[in-house]
N, C-alpha and C positions, 0 to 999 in steps of 0.2 A: 523401232525401226523393223519391220519385217527382213529377216536373212532371205537373199535369195541367190540360188547358183546359175553364175551366168560365166562367160568365158574369162573375166577376170578374177572372180572369186573360186572358179575353178583351179585356174593356174595358180593362184596364191597358196590354195591347199595343197595341191600337187607337191610344190615347191617344198613348202613346210613337211608333208610327210617323208617327202626322199631326204632333205636335208638333214633331219634329227632321227631318221629312221623309228618315229613314233610307232606306227602303226605295226612294224615288225616287231616293235618290243611288247606291243600293247598283245599281240596275237598269241605272244610266247606264254603270257600269262592265262589267256582263256582257253587253249589247247586242251591242257589236261582236264578240262572239264567236258570236253566232246572225246566222240567215238568215231571210227572212221566209217560204222555204218549208219550215223546219224542222219536226219535229215535236219536241216538249220533253217531256221527264218530270222532274217536282219530288218526288222520293223524300223522305218526311219532310217534308211541308210546310207542317205547323202549320195555322195560319189563313190562310195564302197570300198575306201581304201583298205579298209581291215578287212573286207569280205575276200579281195584277192590274195590275203596272207592266210585266211582259214580256209578257203576251199579245198587246198589239197588234203585237208583232215576229216573231213566229211563225204558223205555221198551225195547228197545234194543241198544248195544252198540257195533259197528264195529269197531275195534282196526288193523291197517294197519301199518306195518313197514316192511324194506328189510331185516333187520335181522332173518335168521331162527331161532338162538340160542334165540333170546328174545321171537319171537313169541311162541317158544316151552315153553319157560318159564312160559310167561302168561297164555297158555294154561294149563298147569299142576297147577298153582295157582288158576284159576277160576276154576278148577274141583274140587280141594282140600277144597274149600269156598263155591261150590255148585251153582256159578254165571251160572246159565243155560242160561243167555241173552247176554255174551259176544261172538261174533264171532270175534275171531283172525285169522289175515290172513296176511302170506308173500305176499305183494304187494307193488308196487310203488305208491306213491301218485299221480302221474301223470295219474295213469291208472284208476281213480276213474273217474265213469261216472253217478253212483246213485246219488239222493238227500238224503239229512238227515235234519230233525229239527235243528239241530245245529253241527256243526263240532268244533271241539277242536284242536288246535295246541300249544302243551306244549312244549316251548321250543325248537320251531322247526318252519320252513315253511319260511323261508328267501327267495325262489323263489317262491311260490305256494300260499301265503295268498290271492292275487286277484282271482286267478283261482277257489281257494276253495271255496269263496264267493258265486259263482254262484251254488255250490252244497248244499247252506245252503237256506231252506225253510222259516227258523226263524231268528237264530244266530249263528254270528262265533265267537268263544272264541279265544283270543291268548294271551298267557302267555311269556313274554320277559325278558330277564335280566335287571335290573337297569343301570349296566353299563357294561364294557368288563375287569373289573379287576380278575385276577386270584387270589385266595387266597389258595387252597390248594395244591399249587406247587410253586416255585419260578418264579415271574412275569416276568422275563428276558427270560422265556420261552414260555410264553404264547401266546396261538393262539387267533388271533383276532375274537371278535365277531360281525358279521357285522350288526344286528337288535338287537338295545338297544330300551328302552323307547322312547329316543329320538328319534331315526330314524323312528319307526315306526309311531310316532304321525305326524310327518313331512309329511312321505307317505300317510296318509290317511288323512290330511288336503289338501294337493295338487291334491289330488282327489274328495275332498268335500264328504266324506265318515264320517257320523256322528258315534260316538262312546261314549261309557263310559270309563272311566280308574280309575282302583283302584290302589294304590300304596301298597307294602305289603313288610314286612321284617320278614322271620321267620328262625329259627335255621334249618341248613342243613349240619352240619360238618360230618366228617367221623371218626366213631369208629373204632378201630384196634386193632387186637388181640394178637400182640405182635410189639416188635420195628422191627425185619426183616418184617411183614407184612406192616408197616409205610414205611420202604426205598423201598418196592416194590409198592407201591400204589402211591407215590411220582415219581418213576421211569418210571411207566407205562403213567404218565401225561407227564413227560420231560425225556425221555429215554435218552438224549444228556448231562443232569447233571453228573458231575463228583460225587465221593461218599463223597468228602468232603463240596461239596455245598449242598447234600442233609442232611448231618450229622447236619449242621449248621442251616440249614432250620427247621429241625424237633426239635432242640434243642430251638428254638426261638417259635415255633407254639404249639408244642404238650403238651397236660397237662395229668395227671396221674389221673386215676379216683378211683381206689382204688378195681373196679370190677375185678372178676375172668374171666369173659368171654371176656370182651374189657378194658384191663387195661391202653391203650391208648386213647386219645380222640385229635382230631383236631377240633377246633373249628371254625364255619364259620356261619354267618349272611348273609344269600341270600338275596338281595334285588331284587325284580321284579316288573313288570306291569300287572294287568291282563285288555286286551281291550276286549270289548265285542260291537259289531258291530250288532244291532237289524236290520233284513231286514225290519221289519215295520215301522219304524223310516227313511228309506232311501226313500221313497215316498212322 
């Protein structure tokens, strides 16, 4: 199934980001690798929740994604927060010709990492999952993640590209507004799941929060690696 950004998937993602504080915490891991005068490109930015956190720490941030809906959401949020240094563009990363002080690939970049390294004057920062296990929907329906920490480490070592690697685990589960909302969420990730399977999965995974806005929550510890390739160290 090809993931797509629509009103519902955007809402789930925004809810999860705000509820868990995932992107705030992730930004704190990335900020030390940036400088205030940097130009930063987030290639494959999605709805840009991470960009909203990083924008105050760079001079200019270019965020590109193929989804009109995702870029529209990012533009609205950037305007609301007064982030005038974010330029959000509907664009294929392969069309990039500009150079930036740093390029960010956040859970993206299977086929473009080495090409985008050419567009970095200083650093390429790539964030990838630690493994390819599904946790927010039944694992038998999971889609294979090609690039994990082990895969990217091997790719870089084979090309003799030096890198720093930080392994991180943060909470990034899914808050849900009702049991029906939970069922829709699981089915959005695994539409072929029969209703009985969805019900049993939720019974095992979902917890009650006692909150009125999000009465249910599906916990998830997201493990990932942050790769930093410093161009100065490649010389």
